[in-house]
C-alpha positions in Angstrom: 0.0 0.0 0.0 2.9 2.4 0.8 4.6 1.6 -2.5 1.3 2.2 -4.4 0.8 5.5 -2.6 4.2 6.8 -3.5 3.9 5.7 -7.1 0.5 7.3 -7.4 1.7 10.6 -5.8 4.4 10.8 -8.5 2.0 9.9 -11.3 -0.7 12.4 -10.4 1.5 15.2 -9.0 -0.1 15.3 -5.5 -2.8 13.7 -3.3 -5.9 13.3 -5.5 -9.0 11.1 -5.6 -7.2 8.8 -8.0 -4.4 8.3 -5.3 -7.0 7.5 -2.7 -8.7 4.9 -4.9 -5.4 3.3 -5.9 -4.5 2.8 -2.2 -7.9 1.6 -1.3 -7.8 -1.1 -3.9 -4.4 -2.6 -3.0 -4.3 -6.3 -2.2 -3.3 -5.7 1.4 -6.0 -3.1 2.1 -8.2 -4.3 5.0 -11.5 -3.7 3.0 -10.2 -5.5 0.0 -9.0 -8.5 2.1 -12.4 -8.6 3.9 -14.2 -8.6 0.5 -12.0 -11.4 -0.8 -12.5 -13.4 2.3 -16.3 -13.0 2.0 -16.2 -14.0 -1.6 -14.1 -17.1 -0.7 -16.6 -17.9 2.1 -19.5 -17.9 -0.5 -17.9 -20.4 -2.8 -20.0 -23.6 -2.5 -17.1 -25.8 -3.5 -14.8 -24.5 -0.8 -12.6 -27.4 0.0 -12.0 -26.8 3.7 -15.6 -25.9 4.5 -16.2 -29.1 6.4 -13.2 -28.5 8.6 -14.7 -25.3 10.0 -16.6 -27.0 12.8 -15.2 -25.0 15.7 -17.6 -22.3 16.9 -16.5 -18.7 17.3 -18.1 -17.3 20.5 -18.1 -13.5 20.7 -18.0 -12.8 24.5 -20.6 -10.4 25.9 -21.8 -9.5 22.4 -25.5 -10.4 23.0 -28.1 -7.7 23.2 -31.2 -7.3 25.2 -34.6 -6.7 23.6 -37.3 -4.6 25.0 -40.1 -6.7 23.5 -40.8 -10.1 22.2 -40.5 -10.6 18.4 -42.8 -13.1 16.8 -41.9 -15.1 13.7 -44.8 -14.1 11.5 -44.8 -14.1 7.7 -47.6 -12.0 6.1 -48.0 -10.1 2.8 -47.2 -6.4 3.0 -46.7 -3.5 0.7 -43.7 -1.3 1.1 -43.7 2.3 -0.1 -40.1 3.1 -1.0 -41.1 6.6 -2.4 -44.3 8.4 -3.4 -44.5 6.6 -6.8 -42.8 3.3 -5.9 -44.8 0.7 -3.9 -43.7 -2.9 -4.0 -44.9 -6.2 -2.5 -42.9 -8.0 0.2 -43.3 -10.2 3.2 -42.5 -9.9 6.9 -40.1 -12.3 8.6 -40.9 -11.3 12.2 -42.8 -8.5 13.9 -42.9 -6.8 17.3 -44.8 -3.8 18.7 -42.0 -1.3 17.8 -40.2 -3.1 14.9 -40.2 -5.6 12.1 -37.9 -7.6 9.9 -39.0 -7.8 6.2 -37.7 -9.9 3.3 -37.1 -7.7 0.3 -35.7 -8.5 -3.2 -32.1 -7.3 -3.4 -32.8 -5.3 -6.6 -34.5 -2.7 -4.4 -31.9 -0.5 -2.7 -32.7 0.8 0.8 -30.3 2.7 3.2 -29.9 2.9 6.9 -32.2 5.6 8.4 -34.4 5.7 5.3 -38.1 6.0 6.1 -40.5 3.5 4.6 -44.3 3.1 4.6 -45.7 -0.4 5.3 -49.2 -1.7 4.9 -49.9 -5.0 6.7 -52.1 -6.4 3.8 -52.2 -9.9 5.3 -53.7 -8.5 8.6 -56.0 -5.9 7.0 -57.8 -8.8 5.2 -58.9 -10.1 8.6 -58.9 -7.1 11.0 -59.9 -3.5 10.9 -56.7 -1.8 11.8 -57.8 1.8 11.4 -54.6 2.8 9.4 -55.5 4.8 6.3 -51.9 5.6 5.4 -50.1 2.5 6.7 -47.3 2.5 9.3 -44.0 4.4 9.1 -40.8 2.6 9.8 -37.1 3.6 9.8 -34.4 1.3 8.3 -32.1 0.1 11.1 -29.9 -2.4 9.1 -29.8 -4.3 5.8 -28.6 -8.0 6.1 -27.9 -10.0 2.9 -29.4 -13.5 3.2 -28.8 -14.7 -0.4 -28.0 -13.4 -3.8 -31.7 -12.6 -4.4 -33.0 -11.3 -1.0 -32.1 -9.1 1.9 -33.5 -8.9 5.4 -34.4 -5.3 6.3 -34.5 -4.6 10.0 -37.0 -1.8 10.8 -38.1 0.3 13.8 -41.4 2.2 14.1 -41.3 6.0 14.3 -44.8 6.0 16.0 -45.7 9.0 13.9 -49.3 7.7 13.6 -49.9 8.1 17.4 -52.6 5.4 17.1 -53.0 3.8 20.6 -55.8 1.5 19.4 -53.5 -0.1 16.8 -50.7 -0.4 19.3 -53.0 -2.2 21.8 -54.2 -4.5 19.0 -50.7 -5.4 17.8 -49.4 -6.1 21.4 -52.5 -8.2 22.1 -52.2 -10.0 18.7 -48.5 -10.9 19.4 -49.2 -12.1 23.0 -52.2 -14.2 21.9 -50.4 -15.8 18.9 -46.8 -16.3 20.1 -47.2 -20.0 20.8 -48.9 -20.5 17.4 -46.3 -18.6 15.3 -43.4 -19.0 17.7 -41.4 -16.2 19.3 -38.2 -15.3 17.5 -35.5 -16.8 19.7 -32.4 -15.8 17.8 -31.3 -13.2 20.4 -31.8 -15.5 23.3 -30.2 -18.5 21.7 -27.1 -16.4 20.8 -27.0 -15.2 24.4 -27.3 -18.6 26.0 -24.5 -20.0 23.8 -22.2 -17.1 24.6 -23.0 -17.1 28.3 -22.6 -20.9 28.5 -19.0 -20.7 27.2 -18.3 -17.6 29.3 -19.4 -19.4 32.5 -16.9 -22.2 31.8 -14.0 -19.8 31.0 -14.0 -17.1 33.7 -13.9 -19.5 36.8 -11.0 -21.6 35.2 -8.7 -18.7 34.4 -5.4 -18.7 36.2 -4.9 -14.9 35.9 -5.8 -12.5 38.7 -8.3 -9.8 37.8 -7.3 -6.5 39.5 -9.4 -3.4 39.2 -7.8 0.1 39.5 -9.8 3.1 40.7 -9.0 6.8 40.4 -9.2 8.8 43.6 -7.5 12.2 44.3 -5.8 11.9 40.8 -4.1 8.6 41.9 -4.8 5.1 40.6 -4.8 2.3 43.1 -5.9 -1.3 43.2 -9.4 -1.3 44.8 -10.9 -4.7 43.9 -9.7 -8.2 42.9 -11.9 -10.9 41.5 -10.6 -14.3 42.7 -11.3 -17.9 41.7 -9.8 -21.1 43.1 -7.3 -21.0 40.3 -6.0 -17.5 40.7 -6.3 -17.0 44.5 -2.6 -18.0 44.9 -1.5 -14.7 43.2 -3.7 -12.7 45.6 -2.2 -14.5 48.5 1.4 -14.2 47.2 1.1 -10.4 47.4 -0.2 -10.4 51.0 2.4 -9.7 53.7 2.6 -11.0 57.3 -0.3 -8.7 58.2 -2.5 -10.4 55.6 -2.6 -7.0 53.8 -2.0 -6.8 50.0 1.1 -5.0 48.9 0.0 -4.7 45.3 -0.5 -0.9 45.7 3.3 -0.5 46.2 4.3 -2.8 43.4 1.9 -1.6 40.8 2.5 2.0 41.8 1.8 5.3 40.1 5.2 5.4 38.3 4.8 2.0 36.8 1.2 2.6 35.8 2.2 5.8 34.1 4.9 4.0 32.2 2.4 1.3 31.2 -0.2 3.9 30.1 2.3 5.6 27.8 2.1 2.5 25.6 -0.2 3.4 22.6 -1.5 -0.2 22.3 -5.1 -0.9 23.4 -3.8 -3.6 25.8 -0.7 -2.4 27.5 1.7 -5.3 28.3 4.7 -5.7 30.6 6.6 -8.4 32.5 7.0 -8.1 36.3 9.6 -10.0 38.3 9.2 -10.2 42.1 10.7 -11.9 45.2 10.4 -11.4 48.9 12.8 -11.0 51.8 11.9 -11.8 55.4 13.4 -9.7 58.2 12.3 -10.2 61.8 9.1 -11.9 60.7 8.2 -9.1 58.3 7.8 -9.8 54.6 9.3 -7.2 52.2 8.7 -7.2 48.5 11.2 -6.5 45.7 10.1 -6.0 42.1 11.2 -4.8 38.7 9.7 -4.7 35.2 11.4 -5.8 32.1 11.5 -2.2 30.8 13.2 -1.0 34.0 15.8 -3.8 33.9 16.5 -3.3 30.1 17.8 0.2 30.7 20.3 -0.9 33.4 22.2 -4.1 32.3 24.4 -4.2 35.4 21.5 -4.0 37.8 19.5 -6.4 35.6 22.1 -9.2 36.2 22.1 -8.4 39.9 18.3 -8.5 40.2 17.9 -11.7 38.2 20.9 -13.5 39.6 20.1 -12.7 43.3 16.3 -12.7 43.2 16.0 -16.0 41.4 17.8 -17.7 44.2 14.8 -17.0 46.4 12.0 -19.6 46.7 9.5 -16.7 46.4 10.8 -15.7 42.9 8.0 -15.1 40.4 7.6 -13.8 36.8 4.2 -12.3 35.9 2.8 -11.2 32.6 1.0 -7.9 33.1 -1.9 -6.7 30.8 -3.7 -3.4 31.4 -6.8 -2.2 29.6 -9.6 0.3 30.2 -12.6 -0.9 32.3 -15.9 0.9 32.6 -18.4 0.7 35.5 -21.3 0.7 33.0 -20.0 -2.7 31.8 -21.1 -4.1 35.2 -24.6 -4.5 34.0 -25.4 -7.0 31.3 -29.2 -7.4 31.1 -30.8 -10.7 30.3 -31.4 -11.2 26.5 -35.1 -11.5 27.4 -37.6 -8.7 26.7 -39.4 -7.4 29.8 -42.7 -8.5 28.2 -41.6 -12.2 28.6 -42.7 -12.5 32.2 -43.4 -10.7 35.5 -40.1 -11.6 37.0 -37.9 -10.6 34.1 -38.3 -6.8 34.7 -37.1 -7.4 38.4 -34.1 -9.5 37.3 -33.2 -6.9 34.6 -32.2 -4.3 37.1 -28.7 -2.7 37.2 -26.4 -3.3 40.2 -27.5 -2.0 43.6 -26.5 1.5 44.8 -24.0 -0.2 47.2 -22.3 -2.1 44.3 -22.3 1.0 42.1 -20.7 3.0 44.9 -17.8 0.4 45.0 -17.1 0.4 41.3 -17.9 4.0 40.3 -14.3 5.1 40.2 -12.9 2.0 38.4 -10.8 3.1 35.3 -8.7 0.1 34.5 -8.6 -3.7 34.6 -5.1 -5.2 35.2 -4.5 -8.9 34.5 -1.7 -10.7 36.3 -0.6 -14.2 35.0 2.2 -16.2 36.7 4.1 -17.5 33.7 7.5 -18.4 35.2 8.9 -22.0 35.0 11.5 -23.8 37.1 13.8 -24.0 34.0 13.6 -20.3 33.5 14.3 -19.7 37.2 17.3 -22.0 36.9 18.5 -20.0 33.9 18.3 -16.7 35.9 20.2 -18.4 38.8 23.1 -18.9 36.4 23.5 -15.1 36.0 26.7 -13.8 37.6 26.6 -10.5 39.4 28.9 -8.2 41.4 28.2 -9.0 45.1 29.7 -5.6 46.1 26.8 -3.7 44.7 24.1 -5.9 46.3 22.9 -2.9 48.4 21.7 -1.3 45.1 18.8 -3.8 45.2 17.2 -1.4 47.7 16.1 0.6 44.6 13.7 -2.3 43.8 12.4 -2.7 47.4 9.0 -1.5 48.6 8.2 0.0 51.9 5.1 -0.6 54.0 2.2 1.7 54.8 0.6 1.5 58.3 -2.8 1.9 56.7 -2.6 0.9 53.0 -5.5 1.6 50.7 -8.3 -1.0 51.1 -8.3 -3.7 48.5 -11.6 -5.6 48.4 -11.2 -9.3 47.6 -14.3 -10.6 45.9 -14.8 -14.4 45.3 -16.3 -15.2 41.9 -19.8 -16.7 42.5 -20.6 -19.6 40.3 -22.2 -23.1 40.4 -21.3 -25.1 43.5 -19.7 -28.0 41.8 -19.6 -30.3 44.8 -21.4 -33.5 44.1 -23.2 -33.4 47.5 -24.5 -30.7 49.8 -22.4 -29.9 52.9 -24.1 -29.5 56.3 -22.8 -27.5 59.2 -22.1 -29.8 62.2 -19.6 -29.7 65.0 -18.6 -33.0 66.6 -15.4 -34.4 68.2 -13.0 -36.3 65.8 -9.8 -38.3 66.3 -7.3 -38.5 63.4 -4.6 -41.2 63.2 -1.9 -41.2 60.5 -0.1 -44.2 59.0 2.9 -43.2 61.0 0.9 -43.5 64.2 0.6 -39.7 64.9 -2.7 -38.8 66.6 -4.6 -35.4 66.4 -7.6 -34.2 68.3 -10.0 -32.2 66.2 -13.7 -31.4 65.5 -15.7 -31.3 62.3 -16.9 -28.0 60.8 -19.2 -29.6 58.2 -19.9 -33.0 56.5 -21.4 -34.4 53.4 -22.2 -37.9 52.2 -18.7 -38.3 50.8 -16.5 -36.2 53.1 -15.8 -33.9 56.0 -14.0 -30.6 56.8 -12.2 -30.9 60.1 -10.5 -28.2 62.3 -7.5 -29.4 64.3 -6.3 -28.1 67.6 -2.7 -27.8 66.4 -1.0 -27.7 63.0 -0.7 -31.1 61.2 1.9 -32.6 58.9 -0.6 -34.1 56.5 -0.5 -33.6 52.7 -2.9 -34.0 49.9 -3.3 -37.7 49.0 -2.5 -39.0 52.5 -4.8 -41.8 53.8 -5.8 -41.5 57.5 -8.1 -43.2 60.0 -10.9 -41.1 61.4 -12.9 -41.9 64.6 -16.1 -40.1 65.5 -16.7 -40.9 69.3 -19.7 -38.6 69.9 -21.6 -39.7 66.8 -20.8 -43.4 67.8 -23.1 -42.8 70.8 -26.1 -42.4 68.6 -25.6 -45.5 66.5 -25.0 -49.2 67.2 -25.6 -50.2 63.6 -22.4 -48.5 62.3 -18.8 -48.7 63.5 -17.5 -45.2 63.4 -13.9 -45.9 64.4 -10.9 -46.1 62.1 -12.8 -45.0 59.0 -10.4 -44.5 56.1 -10.4 -41.0 54.6 -8.1 -39.3 52.0 -6.7 -35.8 52.5 -8.0 -33.6 49.7 -6.7 -30.2 50.9 -4.9 -28.6 53.8 -5.2 -24.9 54.7 -2.3 -22.6 54.8 -2.4 -22.6 58.6 -2.2 -26.4 58.5 -5.2 -26.7 60.8 -8.2 -27.1 58.4 -8.3 -30.3 56.4 -10.8 -31.5 53.8 -11.3 -35.3 53.7 -13.0 -37.5 51.2 -14.0 -41.1 51.9 -11.3 -43.6 50.7 -13.1 -46.4 48.9 -11.7 -49.4 47.2 -13.5 -49.8 43.9 -17.3 -49.9 44.6 -17.0 -51.5 48.1 -19.3 -49.9 50.7 -17.7 -47.4 53.1 -19.1 -47.3 56.6 -18.8 -43.5 56.9 -20.6 -42.9 53.6 -23.4 -45.3 54.6 -23.8 -43.6 58.0 -23.7 -40.0 56.8 -26.2 -40.9 54.0 -28.7 -42.1 56.5 -28.0 -39.3 59.0 -28.7 -36.6 56.3 -31.7 -38.4 55.0 -33.3 -38.7 58.4 -32.4 -35.1 59.6 -32.7 -32.9 56.5 -35.1 -30.5 58.3 -32.8 -30.1 61.3 -29.4 -29.8 59.5 -28.2 -26.4 58.2 -26.7 -26.4 54.7 -23.2 -24.8 54.5 -23.5 -21.9 52.2 -21.0 -19.0 52.1 -23.0 -15.8 51.5 -21.3 -13.1 49.5 -20.1 -10.1 51.5 -21.7 -7.6 49.1 -24.5 -9.2 47.1 -24.2 -8.5 43.4 -20.6 -7.3 43.5 -19.2 -10.6 42.1 -21.7 -10.5 39.2 -20.8 -6.9 38.4 -17.1 -7.6 38.3 -17.6 -10.8 36.3 -19.5 -8.7 33.7 -16.7 -6.1 33.6 -14.1 -8.9 33.0 -16.3 -10.6 30.4 -16.5 -7.2 28.5 -12.7 -6.9 28.4 -11.3 -10.4 27.6 -7.9 -10.1 25.8 -6.6 -13.7 25.8 -7.4 -16.6 23.5 -10.0 -18.9 25.2 -10.7 -22.3 23.6 -12.8 -25.3 24.5 -12.2 -29.0 24.2 -15.2 -31.2 23.3 -15.2 -35.0 23.7 -16.1 -37.1 20.6 -16.0 -40.8 21.3 -12.7 -41.3 23.1 -11.0 -38.2 21.7 -10.7 -34.5 22.6 -11.1 -31.9 19.9 -11.4 -28.1 19.8 -15.1 -27.4 19.6 -15.1 -23.6 20.1 -12.9 -20.6 20.7 -13.8 -17.3 22.4 -13.2 -13.8 21.2 -13.3 -10.8 23.6 -13.2 -7.1 23.0 -9.4 -7.2 22.4 -8.0 -9.6 19.8 -4.9 -11.7 20.6 -2.3 -12.3 17.9 -3.9 -15.6 17.1 -7.3 -14.0 16.5 -5.6 -11.5 14.1 -4.0 -14.4 12.1 -7.4 -16.1 11.8 -8.9 -12.9 10.7 -6.2 -12.4 8.1 -7.4 -15.7 6.4 -11.2 -14.9 6.8 -11.5 -17.5 9.6 -13.1 -15.4 12.3 -16.7 -15.7 11.3 -19.3 -18.0 13.0 -17.1 -21.0 12.6 -13.4 -21.5 12.4 -10.6 -24.0 12.8 -7.5 -23.7 15.0 -5.9 -26.9 13.7 -3.1 -24.9 12.2 -2.1 -23.7 15.7 -3.0 -26.7 17.8 -3.2 -29.8 15.7 -5.4 -32.9 16.4 -2.1 -34.8 16.8 -0.9 -32.4 19.4 -4.2 -32.7 21.3 -4.1 -36.5 21.2 -0.4 -37.1 21.8 0.7 -34.2 24.0 -2.4 -32.8 25.8 -4.8 -35.8 26.2 -2.3 -38.0 28.2 -1.8 -35.2 30.7 -5.5 -34.2 31.2 -7.5 -37.4 30.6 -7.4 -38.4 34.3 -7.8 -34.9 35.7 -10.9 -33.8 37.5 -12.6 -30.4 37.6 -11.1 -29.7 41.1 -7.5 -30.0 39.7 -5.7 -26.8 38.8 -5.1 -26.1 35.1 -2.0 -27.8 33.5 0.5 -25.6 31.6 1.7 -26.4 28.1 3.7 -24.3 25.7 2.8 -23.7 22.1 5.6 -22.6 19.7 4.3 -21.0 16.5 6.1 -20.0 13.3 4.1 -17.8 11.0 4.9 -16.7 7.4 2.5 -13.8 6.4 3.6 -14.2 2.7 1.8 -17.6 2.4 -1.7 -17.5 0.9 -3.3 -20.2 3.1 -3.2 -20.6 6.9 -2.1 -24.3 6.4 1.0 -23.2 4.6 1.6 -20.1 6.7 1.6 -21.7 10.2 3.8 -24.4 11.7 3.6 -25.3 15.4 5.0 -27.5 18.1 3.4 -28.2 21.5 5.3 -29.1 24.7 4.2 -30.4 28.1 7.6 -29.7 29.7 9.6 -26.5 30.4 12.6 -27.9 28.5 12.7 -25.8 25.3 15.9 -27.4 23.9 14.0 -29.7 21.4 12.3 -26.6 19.9 15.5 -24.5 19.3 16.1 -25.6 15.7 12.4 -25.1 14.9 12.4 -21.6 16.3 15.8 -20.7 14.7 14.4 -21.5 11.3 11.6 -19.0 11.7 13.6 -16.2 13.3 15.1 -14.7 10.2 12.2 -14.4 7.8 9.0 -15.5 9.7 7.2 -14.3 12.8 7.4 -16.2 16.1 4.6 -16.5 18.6 5.1 -18.5 21.9 1.9 -19.1 23.9 1.5 -20.5 27.4 -1.5 -22.7 27.3 -3.5 -23.5 30.5 -5.9 -26.4 30.2 -8.3 -27.7 32.9 -11.2 -30.1 32.9 -14.7 -28.8 33.3 -17.4 -29.8 35.7 -21.1 -29.7 35.1 -22.3 -26.5 33.4 -23.6 -23.6 35.6 -27.2 -23.8 34.4 -28.2 -21.5 37.3 -26.3 -18.7 35.5 -28.4 -19.4 32.4 -31.7 -20.5 34.1 -34.0 -17.7 33.0 -32.9 -17.8 29.3 -33.0 -21.6 29.2 -36.5 -21.6 30.7 -37.7 -19.0 28.1 -36.3 -21.0 25.2 -37.8 -24.3 26.5 -41.3 -22.6 26.7 -41.3 -22.1 22.9 -38.7 -24.6 21.6 -38.1 -27.4 24.1 -35.9 -29.3 21.6 -33.6 -26.3 21.2 -33.2 -26.0 25.0 -32.4 -29.7 25.2 -29.9 -29.3 22.3 -28.2 -26.4 24.1 -27.9 -28.4 27.4 -26.4 -31.3 25.5 -23.9 -29.0 23.8 -23.0 -27.6 27.3 -22.4 -31.1 28.7 -20.1 -32.0 25.7 -17.5 -29.4 26.8 -14.9 -31.3 28.8 -12.0 -29.0 28.9 -11.3 -25.2 28.8 -8.1 -23.6 27.7 -6.5 -20.2 27.9 -3.6 -19.0 25.7 -1.3 -16.2 27.0 1.4 -14.7 24.7 4.8 -15.2 26.5 7.0 -14.7 23.4 9.4 -12.0 24.8 10.0 -13.8 28.1 10.7 -17.2 26.4 13.0 -15.8 23.7 15.1 -14.1 26.4 16.0 -17.5 27.7 17.1 -18.9 24.3 20.5 -18.3 22.9 19.5 -16.3 19.9 21.2 -13.1 18.6 19.5 -10.1 20.1 19.6 -8.3 16.7 17.6 -11.1 15.0 15.0 -11.1 17.8 14.6 -7.4 17.6 14.2 -7.4 13.8 11.6 -10.2 14.1 9.7 -8.2 16.7 9.7 -5.1 14.5 8.3 -7.1 11.6 5.7 -8.6 13.8 4.5 -5.3 15.2 4.2 -3.8 11.7 2.2 -6.8 10.5 -0.1 -6.9 13.5 -0.8 -3.1 13.5 -1.7 -3.3 9.8 -4.6 -5.7 10.6 -5.7 -4.9 14.1 
C-alpha cells in the first residue's frame, strides 16, 4: 500500500481522488482483504468448508430486547417513495419493529423512512390505518444473492393507541402458534454458557484500579480457586495486600504511555523476610533493560529465592457501565424478568464507580527459566543497590476488596454444618484431636487443635466418638479417609471417603442415613457473599474486556477436539492471524495452531485423568508464521510441549527467526465440571417454553464441553532464555508489530 501510494503521488503530482482509490484497492487493504475473504466464504465448493466445525463465541456481544418478536410471515406492501410501492413479506414482527424480506434489486439505506401496509392483517382485521405505518431502516442484512432482510423500527408518527394495543394483544395471543423469535436468546445462551466455563477456570488474577484524588490504586480483585494463589502471594505477614506499592503510580504511568489498546509488561518479584516481616522487591522488564548491570544483579540474586515469580501484566480500560449485562429476554416475557433486569444496587455501584482500568496478572515463570536466571553472575559488592527495587510498608494501606467469583457449587453433595469431636490417626501413628466443621455424604471438613503434617493424598483413619453414641448399627472408628486439601495454617483439612472400587464405606453409609433422616434439622453450609451483586458486576466487567485466546475441548468418542474458541473485545495475535485468512466468522478451525495430533499425543495423556477440582495444567505452544503464504495451512507451523525444556524446539524456532514471525503461547488447560445452568436458568426456561428441543440441544452441547483452555502470549520472556542473537530477535519483533498493526 505504501509503494502504491508513493507511485500514485508521483504519477498524479499530488494527493488526489485517484491516489485514494489506488491505495484503497491494493491487495493488502483491509477492506479488499475482507471482501476477498467474504467471496471465498461464499464459494460452494470451498474445500475446507467441512473443517470449519469450531464455533466462534463472541464474548458479551449479546443484546437485550425490550419486546418479544414473533416469527410471522404476512403479505405487506412497502412504499419506497411516493411513486414506488412494492410487494414483500414480513419475517418477524414486534410492537415497535419488524424484519422484512425484500428483493435485493430494491436498494434501501440505513435511516431511510418506509411506509408499510400490513395487507395480510388488513384482510382479517380493521386496523384503522389509512396511510399504513411508518418505519425507519435500522440495518440491511444480505441473506442470499436474491434477497435481503431489512430490520426496521417504528417511528410511531401515527400516534394510534388502538392499533398499538391491537398489535401487542395479537402478538401475545399468537406467540405460541407462530413462535417467538429466539435468535437473540439462543445467541446469548450459547455465549453465556461458554463464558461461564471460562472465567472461573482462568489462572490470571483480575485486579481493578480506581482513580481517587488523581491517583490510581488497586481497589478490587476478583478471585477464583485457580487465581487466588496470586492474591495470597502479594499479602504480607499482616495479611494485607502489597499490590499498591508494586503496581505503583510510576509503573502505571509507564504502562499507560504504551499506545497499544492492551498495555503489556513483564513483572519480576521476590520477597525478603526480616524479623518476621515480609518485604517485596520487584522490577519490570522495561526497567531492567535500561540498566544491564542491575539487571544481572536483580535476576541473579532474586531468582535464588523460593519466592521468585515472573508475571505477565496486561492493562486495559474498564468501565463501571459494563457491570450490567441485562438478560437477553424482553421485559414483556414475564413478570419476574423486569425485576431481574435491574442494574447493580447503589451499594455495588458505589464500590465500582471510580474504576478506570482492569489489570490482569498471570504467573508464567517456570522452574527451568528460574534456573537460567540463577546462572547469571553479578557483582556482590553492589548488592545494596537492590534497595532501589524494594518496597516500603504503609501502616494503613488503601483498602483492597477481595471478591470471590460466584458460580455453580460444583460439589457432588451438599455440605451440612455440624460440630462433633473427631480423632485422626496417620499411617505413622501420629494422633490429632479435632472437631468437624461440616460434613457431606462423601467427606468432612475438620478443624485441628494444632498444625498437622498431613499432605494431599495421605490416607488417615478417622474416629467419631460422639456420633458413635447415637448408632450401634455402624462402627464409626478407624474410618479410612483421604486428605483432599490442607489450609495454609495447616489446621483445616478437607477429607474424602477412601473407597476401594465400589465397596461400601461405613462412613458414607452412616452419613447418607444421617442426612436423609435429619434434613429438616441440618443447616446447609453456604457462604453468603459479603456484598450481594458485586461478584456478578465484576464478572461482567471482566467478560467485556477479555484479551486472551480462550478455547474449548469437546469430547467425541474417546478423543478430545477443539469445539469452540472465544473472542473478547481485544483480539490476541492468534485472532488476528485467523482474521487475516477470513477465519473469524461464525465457525473456524485452529488446527493450524493446535493440531489434532498435538491434542491427542501431548495434551490428552496429561489431562484425561484430571478432575474439575484439579488446577489447570500448563503447556507451551511454539508457532512460526509466514505472512507471505496465501493459506493458513501453509503459513503456520507449530510445536506443543508439556515440559519446560525448550531445547528440542530450538532448531524449529531458529528456522523461523530470520524471515518469519514467532509466537510463543503459554496454554493452560483444565477439565470442566457440570455447566452452571443457574447462571443461564432464565434464558433456558424461556427457550424451553417455545422450543423445548432447542433448550435440550443447548444443554447437551454444554455437557459436551470437557476442557477449557486459555492462551497467553509469552514470546518475549521465552525468547530471552534462548541463545538467539538479540539483533535477530529485535528485527523479528519489529516485523511482527508492523504486520499486527496493519490488521488490528
